[in-house]
C-alpha positions in Angstrom: -15.4 -22.9 6.1 -11.7 -23.8 5.7 -9.3 -22.6 8.4 -6.8 -20.1 6.9 -3.4 -20.0 8.6 -1.3 -16.9 8.4 2.0 -15.6 9.8 3.0 -12.0 9.7 6.6 -12.4 8.7 7.3 -8.7 8.8 5.4 -5.5 9.8 6.4 -2.9 7.2 4.1 0.1 7.8 0.8 1.4 9.2 -0.8 3.3 6.4 -3.7 4.7 8.4 -5.8 4.2 11.5 -9.5 4.5 12.0 -11.1 6.1 15.1 -12.0 2.6 16.3 -8.4 1.5 16.3 -8.4 -0.6 13.1 -5.1 -0.1 11.2 -4.6 -0.4 7.5 -1.1 -2.0 7.3 1.4 -3.1 4.8 2.9 -6.4 5.9 4.8 -9.4 4.5 2.5 -12.4 5.3 2.8 -16.1 4.7 -0.7 -17.5 4.0 -1.2 -21.3 4.6 2.6 -21.7 5.0 3.3 -20.6 1.4 5.8 -18.1 0.2 5.3 -14.7 1.9 3.5 -12.0 -0.1 3.1 -8.3 0.4 -0.3 -7.6 1.9 -2.4 -4.5 2.4 -5.5 -4.8 4.7 -7.1 -3.5 7.8 -6.5 -5.2 11.2 -8.3 -4.9 14.5 -6.1 -3.7 17.4 -5.3 -7.2 18.7 -4.7 -8.6 15.1 -7.4 -11.3 15.7 -9.7 -10.0 13.0 -8.9 -8.6 9.6 -10.7 -7.0 6.7 -10.5 -7.9 3.1 -7.2 -7.0 1.5 -4.8 -7.3 -1.4 -1.7 -9.4 -1.7 1.2 -8.9 -4.1 4.0 -11.1 -5.1 7.5 -9.7 -5.1 7.2 -9.0 -8.9 3.8 -7.4 -8.5 5.0 -5.2 -5.7 7.9 -4.0 -7.9 5.5 -3.2 -10.7 3.2 -1.4 -8.4 6.1 0.7 -7.2 7.1 1.6 -10.7 3.5 2.6 -11.6 3.1 4.8 -8.5 6.5 6.4 -9.1 5.7 7.1 -12.7 2.3 8.5 -11.8 3.9 10.8 -9.2 6.5 12.0 -11.7 3.7 12.9 -14.2 1.9 14.9 -11.5 5.1 16.8 -10.7 5.7 17.5 -14.3 2.2 18.8 -14.8 2.6 21.0 -11.6 5.8 22.4 -13.2 4.1 23.1 -16.5 1.2 24.9 -14.6 3.8 27.0 -12.7 5.6 27.9 -15.9 2.4 28.9 -17.6 1.5 31.0 -14.6 4.9 32.7 -14.7 4.6 33.4 -18.5 1.1 34.9 -18.1 2.3 37.2 -15.3 5.1 38.5 -17.5 
């Protein structure tokens, strides 16, 4: 099996932590000395072992942000419609 090199260029956020101490993190990582990518995966406490993850280029991460923001805006709009309908029914 080929040896994969990685360097965590920047720790961005811990998204969650399991009872055993593994953390799902968002980091900027350079894999095999290539351009760093945004990376979401689980890491053991000492960062020696990792789970499967997803990597995103700068462009992909921007697109993901747009999609998540748009989705949240739609949810908020639906909540507002539900509230308005509730108010109308009460009147």
